[in-house]
PDB file of N, CA, C and O in Angstrom:
ATOM      1  N   MET A   1      -8.322 -15.821  26.679  1.00  0.00           N
ATOM      2  CA  MET A   1      -9.091 -17.098  26.124  1.00  0.00           C
ATOM      3  C   MET A   1      -8.647 -18.089  27.127  1.00  0.00           C
ATOM      4  O   MET A   1      -7.558 -18.113  27.701  1.00  0.00           O
ATOM      5  N   ASP A   2      -9.708 -18.957  27.267  1.00  0.00           N
ATOM      6  CA  ASP A   2      -9.416 -19.829  28.295  1.00  0.00           C
ATOM      7  C   ASP A   2      -8.970 -21.356  27.785  1.00  0.00           C
ATOM      8  O   ASP A   2      -9.695 -22.084  27.106  1.00  0.00           O
ATOM      9  N   PRO A   3      -7.686 -21.676  28.232  1.00  0.00           N
ATOM     10  CA  PRO A   3      -7.255 -23.035  27.478  1.00  0.00           C
ATOM     11  C   PRO A   3      -8.144 -24.193  27.816  1.00  0.00           C
ATOM     12  O   PRO A   3      -8.455 -25.003  26.943  1.00  0.00           O
ATOM     13  N   LEU A   4      -8.587 -24.307  29.123  1.00  0.00           N
ATOM     14  CA  LEU A   4      -9.351 -25.463  29.267  1.00  0.00           C
ATOM     15  C   LEU A   4     -10.529 -25.614  28.522  1.00  0.00           C
ATOM     16  O   LEU A   4     -10.915 -26.708  28.110  1.00  0.00           O
ATOM     17  N   ARG A   5     -11.295 -24.227  28.277  1.00  0.00           N
ATOM     18  CA  ARG A   5     -12.508 -24.442  27.414  1.00  0.00           C
ATOM     19  C   ARG A   5     -12.053 -25.065  25.903  1.00  0.00           C
ATOM     20  O   ARG A   5     -12.875 -25.749  25.293  1.00  0.00           O
ATOM     21  N   TRP A   6     -10.714 -24.804  25.321  1.00  0.00           N
ATOM     22  CA  TRP A   6     -10.258 -24.837  24.097  1.00  0.00           C
ATOM     23  C   TRP A   6     -10.084 -26.299  24.029  1.00  0.00           C
ATOM     24  O   TRP A   6     -10.406 -26.931  23.023  1.00  0.00           O
ATOM     25  N   MET A   7      -9.399 -27.044  25.456  1.00  0.00           N
ATOM     26  CA  MET A   7      -9.171 -28.461  25.333  1.00  0.00           C
ATOM     27  C   MET A   7     -10.326 -29.056  25.477  1.00  0.00           C
ATOM     28  O   MET A   7     -10.271 -30.127  24.872  1.00  0.00           O
ATOM     29  N   MET A   8     -11.666 -28.855  26.128  1.00  0.00           N
ATOM     30  CA  MET A   8     -12.576 -29.651  26.212  1.00  0.00           C
ATOM     31  C   MET A   8     -13.283 -29.529  24.432  1.00  0.00           C
ATOM     32  O   MET A   8     -13.615 -30.573  23.870  1.00  0.00           O
ATOM     33  N   LYS A   9     -13.401 -28.464  23.871  1.00  0.00           N
ATOM     34  CA  LYS A   9     -14.014 -28.331  22.599  1.00  0.00           C
ATOM     35  C   LYS A   9     -13.063 -29.346  21.600  1.00  0.00           C
ATOM     36  O   LYS A   9     -13.520 -29.916  20.609  1.00  0.00           O
ATOM     37  N   ALA A  10     -11.865 -29.437  21.995  1.00  0.00           N
ATOM     38  CA  ALA A  10     -10.932 -30.418  20.907  1.00  0.00           C
ATOM     39  C   ALA A  10     -11.297 -31.686  21.330  1.00  0.00           C
ATOM     40  O   ALA A  10     -11.513 -32.520  20.450  1.00  0.00           O
ATOM     41  N   LYS A  11     -11.432 -32.067  22.707  1.00  0.00           N
ATOM     42  CA  LYS A  11     -11.935 -33.400  23.106  1.00  0.00           C
ATOM     43  C   LYS A  11     -13.285 -33.766  22.549  1.00  0.00           C
ATOM     44  O   LYS A  11     -13.505 -34.942  22.261  1.00  0.00           O
ATOM     45  N   ARG A  12     -14.325 -32.719  22.355  1.00  0.00           N
ATOM     46  CA  ARG A  12     -15.552 -32.843  21.704  1.00  0.00           C
ATOM     47  C   ARG A  12     -15.243 -33.416  20.094  1.00  0.00           C
ATOM     48  O   ARG A  12     -15.634 -34.470  19.591  1.00  0.00           O
ATOM     49  N   TRP A  13     -14.535 -32.506  19.581  1.00  0.00           N
ATOM     50  CA  TRP A  13     -14.323 -32.703  18.310  1.00  0.00           C
ATOM     51  C   TRP A  13     -13.651 -34.131  18.217  1.00  0.00           C
ATOM     52  O   TRP A  13     -14.235 -34.929  17.484  1.00  0.00           O
ATOM     53  N   ALA A  14     -12.512 -34.562  18.854  1.00  0.00           N
ATOM     54  CA  ALA A  14     -12.098 -35.720  18.534  1.00  0.00           C
ATOM     55  C   ALA A  14     -12.999 -36.930  18.672  1.00  0.00           C
ATOM     56  O   ALA A  14     -12.869 -37.873  17.892  1.00  0.00           O
ATOM     57  N   GLN A  15     -13.982 -36.938  19.717  1.00  0.00           N
ATOM     58  CA  GLN A  15     -14.784 -37.730  20.114  1.00  0.00           C
ATOM     59  C   GLN A  15     -15.947 -37.973  18.913  1.00  0.00           C
ATOM     60  O   GLN A  15     -16.367 -39.081  18.578  1.00  0.00           O
ATOM     61  N   LYS A  16     -16.321 -36.823  18.407  1.00  0.00           N
ATOM     62  CA  LYS A  16     -17.328 -36.826  17.388  1.00  0.00           C
ATOM     63  C   LYS A  16     -16.814 -35.649  16.215  1.00  0.00           C
ATOM     64  O   LYS A  16     -17.302 -34.521  16.294  1.00  0.00           O
ATOM     65  N   PRO A  17     -15.836 -35.955  15.156  1.00  0.00           N
ATOM     66  CA  PRO A  17     -15.568 -35.043  14.290  1.00  0.00           C
ATOM     67  C   PRO A  17     -16.407 -34.646  13.384  1.00  0.00           C
ATOM     68  O   PRO A  17     -17.117 -35.514  12.876  1.00  0.00           O
ATOM     69  N   PRO A  18     -16.544 -33.331  12.967  1.00  0.00           N
ATOM     70  CA  PRO A  18     -17.406 -32.919  12.071  1.00  0.00           C
ATOM     71  C   PRO A  18     -17.264 -33.553  10.898  1.00  0.00           C
ATOM     72  O   PRO A  18     -16.277 -34.217  10.580  1.00  0.00           O
ATOM     73  N   SER A  19     -18.690 -33.275   9.921  1.00  0.00           N
ATOM     74  CA  SER A  19     -18.738 -34.401   8.670  1.00  0.00           C
ATOM     75  C   SER A  19     -17.906 -33.437   7.511  1.00  0.00           C
ATOM     76  O   SER A  19     -17.549 -32.260   7.548  1.00  0.00           O
ATOM     77  N   ALA A  20     -17.775 -34.485   6.488  1.00  0.00           N
ATOM     78  CA  ALA A  20     -16.836 -33.764   5.467  1.00  0.00           C
ATOM     79  C   ALA A  20     -17.707 -32.628   4.794  1.00  0.00           C
ATOM     80  O   ALA A  20     -17.121 -31.768   4.137  1.00  0.00           O
ATOM     81  N   ARG A  21     -18.680 -32.600   4.890  1.00  0.00           N
ATOM     82  CA  ARG A  21     -19.476 -31.557   4.252  1.00  0.00           C
ATOM     83  C   ARG A  21     -19.074 -30.008   5.210  1.00  0.00           C
ATOM     84  O   ARG A  21     -18.744 -28.961   4.653  1.00  0.00           O
ATOM     85  N   GLN A  22     -19.169 -30.139   6.382  1.00  0.00           N
ATOM     86  CA  GLN A  22     -18.864 -29.083   7.324  1.00  0.00           C
ATOM     87  C   GLN A  22     -17.403 -28.659   7.181  1.00  0.00           C
ATOM     88  O   GLN A  22     -17.076 -27.475   7.117  1.00  0.00           O
ATOM     89  N   VAL A  23     -16.368 -29.878   7.126  1.00  0.00           N
ATOM     90  CA  VAL A  23     -15.069 -29.456   6.812  1.00  0.00           C
ATOM     91  C   VAL A  23     -14.975 -28.673   5.372  1.00  0.00           C
ATOM     92  O   VAL A  23     -14.269 -27.666   5.338  1.00  0.00           O
ATOM     93  N   ALA A  24     -15.524 -29.012   4.415  1.00  0.00           N
ATOM     94  CA  ALA A  24     -15.654 -28.353   3.162  1.00  0.00           C
ATOM     95  C   ALA A  24     -16.054 -26.910   3.360  1.00  0.00           C
ATOM     96  O   ALA A  24     -15.386 -26.002   2.865  1.00  0.00           O
ATOM     97  N   MET A  25     -17.090 -26.703   4.047  1.00  0.00           N
ATOM     98  CA  MET A  25     -17.731 -25.507   4.035  1.00  0.00           C
ATOM     99  C   MET A  25     -16.501 -24.502   4.852  1.00  0.00           C
ATOM    100  O   MET A  25     -16.103 -23.467   4.318  1.00  0.00           O
ATOM    101  N   TYR A  26     -16.102 -24.862   5.891  1.00  0.00           N
ATOM    102  CA  TYR A  26     -15.013 -24.136   6.698  1.00  0.00           C
ATOM    103  C   TYR A  26     -13.756 -23.762   5.717  1.00  0.00           C
ATOM    104  O   TYR A  26     -13.308 -22.616   5.687  1.00  0.00           O
ATOM    105  N   GLY A  27     -13.280 -24.716   5.000  1.00  0.00           N
ATOM    106  CA  GLY A  27     -12.376 -24.530   3.956  1.00  0.00           C
ATOM    107  C   GLY A  27     -12.613 -23.735   2.996  1.00  0.00           C
ATOM    108  O   GLY A  27     -11.743 -22.937   2.649  1.00  0.00           O
ATOM    109  N   GLY A  28     -14.010 -23.793   2.281  1.00  0.00           N
ATOM    110  CA  GLY A  28     -14.150 -22.880   1.524  1.00  0.00           C
ATOM    111  C   GLY A  28     -14.570 -21.134   2.109  1.00  0.00           C
ATOM    112  O   GLY A  28     -14.323 -20.092   1.502  1.00  0.00           O
ATOM    113  N   VAL A  29     -15.042 -21.237   3.028  1.00  0.00           N
ATOM    114  CA  VAL A  29     -14.935 -19.885   3.843  1.00  0.00           C
ATOM    115  C   VAL A  29     -13.710 -19.326   4.069  1.00  0.00           C
ATOM    116  O   VAL A  29     -13.570 -18.136   3.786  1.00  0.00           O
ATOM    117  N   ILE A  30     -12.497 -20.145   4.670  1.00  0.00           N
ATOM    118  CA  ILE A  30     -11.326 -19.547   4.782  1.00  0.00           C
ATOM    119  C   ILE A  30     -10.652 -19.407   3.546  1.00  0.00           C
ATOM    120  O   ILE A  30      -9.934 -18.418   3.398  1.00  0.00           O
ATOM    121  N   ALA A  31     -10.777 -20.317   2.543  1.00  0.00           N
ATOM    122  CA  ALA A  31     -10.286 -19.857   1.176  1.00  0.00           C
ATOM    123  C   ALA A  31     -10.629 -18.569   0.616  1.00  0.00           C
ATOM    124  O   ALA A  31      -9.724 -17.798   0.296  1.00  0.00           O
ATOM    125  N   ALA A  32     -12.049 -18.206   0.441  1.00  0.00           N
ATOM    126  CA  ALA A  32     -12.442 -17.027   0.125  1.00  0.00           C
ATOM    127  C   ALA A  32     -11.956 -15.823   0.807  1.00  0.00           C
ATOM    128  O   ALA A  32     -11.772 -14.740   0.251  1.00  0.00           O
ATOM    129  N   SER A  33     -11.776 -16.059   1.945  1.00  0.00           N
ATOM    130  CA  SER A  33     -11.475 -15.067   3.008  1.00  0.00           C
ATOM    131  C   SER A  33      -9.874 -14.834   2.680  1.00  0.00           C
ATOM    132  O   SER A  33      -9.431 -13.685   2.697  1.00  0.00           O
ATOM    133  N   LEU A  34      -9.246 -15.658   2.460  1.00  0.00           N
ATOM    134  CA  LEU A  34      -7.628 -15.120   2.279  1.00  0.00           C
ATOM    135  C   LEU A  34      -7.500 -14.925   0.652  1.00  0.00           C
ATOM    136  O   LEU A  34      -6.449 -14.431   0.242  1.00  0.00           O
ATOM    137  N   LEU A  35      -8.548 -15.300  -0.322  1.00  0.00           N
ATOM    138  CA  LEU A  35      -8.519 -14.699  -1.445  1.00  0.00           C
ATOM    139  C   LEU A  35      -8.575 -13.228  -1.643  1.00  0.00           C
ATOM    140  O   LEU A  35      -7.808 -12.527  -2.304  1.00  0.00           O
ATOM    141  N   ILE A  36      -9.900 -12.796  -0.769  1.00  0.00           N
ATOM    142  CA  ILE A  36     -10.051 -11.505  -0.652  1.00  0.00           C
ATOM    143  C   ILE A  36      -8.900 -10.479  -0.034  1.00  0.00           C
ATOM    144  O   ILE A  36      -8.568  -9.382  -0.484  1.00  0.00           O
ATOM    145  N   ALA A  37      -8.432 -11.123   1.050  1.00  0.00           N
ATOM    146  CA  ALA A  37      -7.414 -10.453   1.550  1.00  0.00           C
ATOM    147  C   ALA A  37      -6.058 -10.330   0.659  1.00  0.00           C
ATOM    148  O   ALA A  37      -5.317  -9.348   0.629  1.00  0.00           O
ATOM    149  N   GLY A  38      -5.911 -11.483  -0.022  1.00  0.00           N
ATOM    150  CA  GLY A  38      -4.584 -11.444  -1.146  1.00  0.00           C
ATOM    151  C   GLY A  38      -4.900 -10.342  -2.143  1.00  0.00           C
ATOM    152  O   GLY A  38      -4.105  -9.414  -2.285  1.00  0.00           O
ATOM    153  N   ILE A  39      -5.993 -10.404  -2.816  1.00  0.00           N
ATOM    154  CA  ILE A  39      -6.433  -9.453  -3.965  1.00  0.00           C
ATOM    155  C   ILE A  39      -6.017  -7.856  -3.167  1.00  0.00           C
ATOM    156  O   ILE A  39      -5.215  -7.040  -3.622  1.00  0.00           O
ATOM    157  N   GLU A  40      -6.737  -7.731  -2.001  1.00  0.00           N
ATOM    158  CA  GLU A  40      -6.684  -6.622  -1.346  1.00  0.00           C
ATOM    159  C   GLU A  40      -5.098  -6.072  -1.219  1.00  0.00           C
ATOM    160  O   GLU A  40      -4.555  -4.996  -1.472  1.00  0.00           O
ATOM    161  N   TRP A  41      -4.667  -7.280  -0.731  1.00  0.00           N
ATOM    162  CA  TRP A  41      -3.061  -6.723  -0.413  1.00  0.00           C
ATOM    163  C   TRP A  41      -2.101  -6.522  -1.789  1.00  0.00           C
ATOM    164  O   TRP A  41      -1.039  -5.900  -1.782  1.00  0.00           O
ATOM    165  N   LEU A  42      -2.553  -7.020  -2.689  1.00  0.00           N
ATOM    166  CA  LEU A  42      -1.737  -6.952  -4.065  1.00  0.00           C
ATOM    167  C   LEU A  42      -2.257  -5.630  -4.732  1.00  0.00           C
ATOM    168  O   LEU A  42      -1.398  -4.916  -5.249  1.00  0.00           O
ATOM    169  N   TRP A  43      -3.647  -5.200  -4.782  1.00  0.00           N
ATOM    170  CA  TRP A  43      -4.013  -4.137  -5.475  1.00  0.00           C
ATOM    171  C   TRP A  43      -4.535  -3.148  -4.700  1.00  0.00           C
ATOM    172  O   TRP A  43      -4.947  -2.128  -5.252  1.00  0.00           O
ATOM    173  N   GLY A  44      -4.596  -3.278  -3.422  1.00  0.00           N
ATOM    174  CA  GLY A  44      -5.390  -2.177  -2.574  1.00  0.00           C
ATOM    175  C   GLY A  44      -6.767  -2.083  -2.515  1.00  0.00           C
ATOM    176  O   GLY A  44      -7.506  -2.702  -3.281  1.00  0.00           O
ATOM    177  N   TRP A  45      -7.147  -1.341  -1.647  1.00  0.00           N
ATOM    178  CA  TRP A  45      -8.892  -1.101  -1.479  1.00  0.00           C
ATOM    179  C   TRP A  45      -9.272  -0.203  -2.686  1.00  0.00           C
ATOM    180  O   TRP A  45      -8.717   0.833  -3.052  1.00  0.00           O
ATOM    181  N   PRO A  46     -10.314  -0.818  -3.206  1.00  0.00           N
ATOM    182  CA  PRO A  46     -10.992  -0.079  -4.398  1.00  0.00           C
ATOM    183  C   PRO A  46     -11.334   1.313  -3.987  1.00  0.00           C
ATOM    184  O   PRO A  46     -11.806   1.528  -2.871  1.00  0.00           O
ATOM    185  N   ALA A  47     -11.126   2.210  -4.799  1.00  0.00           N
ATOM    186  CA  ALA A  47     -11.938   3.564  -4.339  1.00  0.00           C
ATOM    187  C   ALA A  47     -13.489   3.591  -4.194  1.00  0.00           C
ATOM    188  O   ALA A  47     -14.015   4.222  -3.277  1.00  0.00           O
ATOM    189  N   TRP A  48     -14.169   2.937  -5.062  1.00  0.00           N
ATOM    190  CA  TRP A  48     -15.586   2.881  -5.133  1.00  0.00           C
ATOM    191  C   TRP A  48     -16.130   2.201  -3.666  1.00  0.00           C
ATOM    192  O   TRP A  48     -17.212   2.649  -3.287  1.00  0.00           O
ATOM    193  N   LEU A  49     -15.566   1.285  -2.900  1.00  0.00           N
ATOM    194  CA  LEU A  49     -15.856   0.964  -1.613  1.00  0.00           C
ATOM    195  C   LEU A  49     -15.562   1.752  -0.582  1.00  0.00           C
ATOM    196  O   LEU A  49     -15.979   1.513   0.551  1.00  0.00           O
ATOM    197  N   THR A  50     -14.821   2.762  -0.873  1.00  0.00           N
ATOM    198  CA  THR A  50     -14.393   3.768   0.383  1.00  0.00           C
ATOM    199  C   THR A  50     -15.546   4.514   0.693  1.00  0.00           C
ATOM    200  O   THR A  50     -16.156   5.113  -0.193  1.00  0.00           O
ATOM    201  N   VAL A  51     -15.967   4.534   2.100  1.00  0.00           N
ATOM    202  CA  VAL A  51     -17.485   5.263   2.428  1.00  0.00           C
ATOM    203  C   VAL A  51     -16.650   6.938   2.383  1.00  0.00           C
ATOM    204  O   VAL A  51     -15.518   7.209   2.783  1.00  0.00           O
ATOM    205  N   GLU A  52     -17.614   7.799   1.790  1.00  0.00           N
ATOM    206  CA  GLU A  52     -17.272   9.085   2.038  1.00  0.00           C
ATOM    207  C   GLU A  52     -17.874   9.668   3.078  1.00  0.00           C
ATOM    208  O   GLU A  52     -18.819   9.158   3.680  1.00  0.00           O
ATOM    209  N   GLN A  53     -17.382  10.719   3.336  1.00  0.00           N
ATOM    210  CA  GLN A  53     -17.851  11.840   4.607  1.00  0.00           C
ATOM    211  C   GLN A  53     -19.216  12.092   4.425  1.00  0.00           C
ATOM    212  O   GLN A  53     -19.300  12.673   3.343  1.00  0.00           O
ATOM    213  N   LEU A  54     -20.315  11.962   4.910  1.00  0.00           N
ATOM    214  CA  LEU A  54     -21.474  12.459   4.796  1.00  0.00           C
ATOM    215  C   LEU A  54     -21.622  13.568   5.438  1.00  0.00           C
ATOM    216  O   LEU A  54     -21.141  13.705   6.562  1.00  0.00           O
ATOM    217  N   ARG A  55     -22.393  14.649   4.752  1.00  0.00           N
ATOM    218  CA  ARG A  55     -22.673  15.951   5.566  1.00  0.00           C
ATOM    219  C   ARG A  55     -23.869  15.884   6.379  1.00  0.00           C
ATOM    220  O   ARG A  55     -24.873  15.312   5.955  1.00  0.00           O
ATOM    221  N   ALA A  56     -23.828  16.431   7.516  1.00  0.00           N
ATOM    222  CA  ALA A  56     -25.070  16.425   8.234  1.00  0.00           C
ATOM    223  C   ALA A  56     -26.216  17.601   7.837  1.00  0.00           C
ATOM    224  O   ALA A  56     -25.865  18.755   7.589  1.00  0.00           O
ATOM    225  N   LYS A  57     -27.292  17.274   7.812  1.00  0.00           N
ATOM    226  CA  LYS A  57     -28.523  17.677   7.149  1.00  0.00           C
ATOM    227  C   LYS A  57     -28.978  18.955   8.210  1.00  0.00           C
ATOM    228  O   LYS A  57     -29.258  18.650   9.369  1.00  0.00           O
ATOM    229  N   PRO A  58     -29.032  20.167   7.848  1.00  0.00           N
ATOM    230  CA  PRO A  58     -29.591  21.315   8.663  1.00  0.00           C
ATOM    231  C   PRO A  58     -30.691  21.098   9.362  1.00  0.00           C
ATOM    232  O   PRO A  58     -31.181  22.003  10.039  1.00  0.00           O
TER     233      PRO A  58
END
């Protein structure tokens, strides 16, 4: 990762910050991701979401 690129992006964000709607959308996506990760961490991965090995057709 290039630190100079991150600094230029931070400079642009400081000059023109994202709208409140964009910040709320990013926050919602992060919250949903953390919720899903927390549920998976507490109860584990559900068996119905596990992919089964498929047999090759002859």
